[in-house]
N, C-alpha and C positions, 0 to 999 in steps of 0.2 A: 552519395556523401553525408555522413552523419554532419549536423553542427549540435556545437560544444554551445549550449548556454542552455545551464542548467542552472547556474550561484541567482540569484536574486538580484545582486546589484548587475548584474549580465542585461538578465532579463530590466529591470527595470531602464537601464541607458540605448536596451532593443526598443523598450516602451518611449525613449525619449527621443526616436527620428527618423519613424516612415514617410515623412514629407519630403527628402530627399531625393525622393521618389526622382526628384529631377530637379534638383536648382535654378529656378523659376526667374524672369527676369522682366516681366513686360505683362499688362496682365490680356486677355484675351476678351473678344463674345460672351466667350461660353463661360470667364467668370463671371463677367456683368449678369449674365443670364442667371446667375445661379445666385450670385448679390441680391437679384431685384429680388428673387423668390425666396431668399434668406432672410433679408432686414426689414420687407412690410409684408403681411397678410392681408389685406380688408377683406373684413366677414361683412353679411349681410344685417340686419339691423331692425328694429320699426321704421315706418315709415318718417314720422318726428323726429327721434335720432338721427338718422343718418346711419353711414357705412360709420365700424367703427374700425378701429386698425389695431391686428394683434400683435406683441410683444414679439419682436423681432428671434429668428433662433437662438442667437446666444446673446438675448436675456432672459431666454428661457430655460436657458442653461445656467442659469446664475447669474450673468449678465458684469459687470464691470466693480463687482462686489469684491473690496480685495481680504482673504483669508489666506490663513498661513502656508505654504507650499510643500510638499507634506515631501519632496524629493532634493529640495536646498532649504538646508537649516536656515531659518532667521533670514528669510527671504519670504514676498509677500506677491501673491498670485491676482488676478481677477477671477472670482468662480468659472466664468463663463470659457475662458483658455481653458483650466485647469480641467474642464465637464470633454472641451477638447483632447488635452492628452490624454486625458485615461479611455479614454474611447479607442481613440489612435495607438494607445500602447496595447489593449485589449486585442482590436484587429491586427496590427503586429504576431501580435503571441499567439492567438487560430492560426494566424497564416505559416506558421512557421510550424506549429505543433502537423500540421496535416504534409508541409515538405518532410518534418523527420517522416513521417509516419508513412511518406509515398501512395500518399492519400492519392486517387483518378482526380484532376484536373487543380489539381495544387500548384502553388504562383513560382517554383521556385524559381524556374528562368527567367522568370520576369527580375526577380530580385538575388538572382544569380552574384553579382558584384558586389554589394549589402552583404548576402546570405556567408561567403568565403570570408569577409573581410574577420566574421561575427567570428564564424571558426576559427579566428586566427586569431581570435580575443583580442581584435581589435575593432570597441568600437563606436569609435568617431564619427565616422558618414551616415550610419545607423541614427545617433543625436542629430546631427546633423536633418535625418531626413523626417524623424516625427519634428523634427521643433519647427523644420519648413512644412509639412501639412497642419499640424496646430494653429501657421501663421494662417495661411489662405483660407483651412475654413474657416476660423476666427473674424478672419477679417470679410470674407465672401457674405459672412450670415450676420452681421453687423457691427460685430466685435471692431472699431473705426479709432479706436485709440491707439496711439505711436505704436506701442507694444504688442502688439499684433498685425505690423506692415508683415508687408508680401513681398520680397524682391527676389523671386523665383523667374523660372522659366515659364513660358504661355504654357498652355494643355497639349498643344500639340508638337510644341519643340520637348518637351520634359518626358512624352512616352514613343520619341523614336530614336531609334537608338543610333543612328544617324550625327543626330544633333544633341545625343544627351550619352556618352557611352557609360554614364552611369543606368539604366535600364535595358537589362537584359535583350530582352525580345521588349518585337511588337503585340497590341495587346486584339482578342477578336472579342464579339458580343459575350459567347460562351467567358474566358477571360473575366469579363467585365462584369457582366450577372453571380460571378464568382466572389470577386472583389466586396462587390456593393453585398451580396449576403454575407460579408464576413462583417462590416463596417453593421450592417443591421443586427447582426446578433453581439456585437458589442457593447454598442446601443445600446440594447436591451441589459446587459450581464452592468454594465451602469447606472443604471436606475432610467432609461430610457423606456416606458409601456408599451409595447408592442400595439399597431392596431387607435395608437393616440393622435390627433393632429403634430403634436410635434415630431412623432417617429417618421408621421407620411410629408411632413415638409424636410427631414433633413436626405427620404430618400428621393426625396423630388429634386435635392439640389445635387444629390449623387446622378442623378440619371438625366442633365442639362452634364453633366461632364461625357455622357458616353460619342457624342459628335467627335468631338475633340480625341479624345481617349485610343478609342477604335481603331485601328490605321490598316 
């Protein structure tokens, strides 16, 4: 099936919601694990100085500094949140491109409900998905202001089609690796240099979610 997502506005809205992945409502131990990895990273210093604390991922992505929201005229957005939204939007674009190209290992089956809606020019749930994903990753990596409050399903329920009808199918380790690759590529495209501590920490947060997602 070909999905009609060629217009810029449609792509932006597609970008505004990969996190409906799974409308999530309670924090799981896995989300807390991601928070522990993303919020504070301790590094050794000299014996005299003791350990230092590396800023959270959210802070390193721009933190709470307010900037103009490029997708919503007249509104401001935290720079860290905007960085995550850009990465999520790019991730969605990469996933869709592979689905349209019928690439081996594409994730079309997982996102079938939302892709079908977008193909019918309905981007409402896609926008919700992207917003939910932005909330989840922002909050769990140090963006604890109210704007980033996540209120979706826990990761197990969110990725189980029997508890979340918006998830097309369950995920294997290969599927998860594919998704992680999309996010890594999207991060690089949005200014996160590969093989840096920031990139490594982002990948570590994703990896901490493997167990609840792969079912």
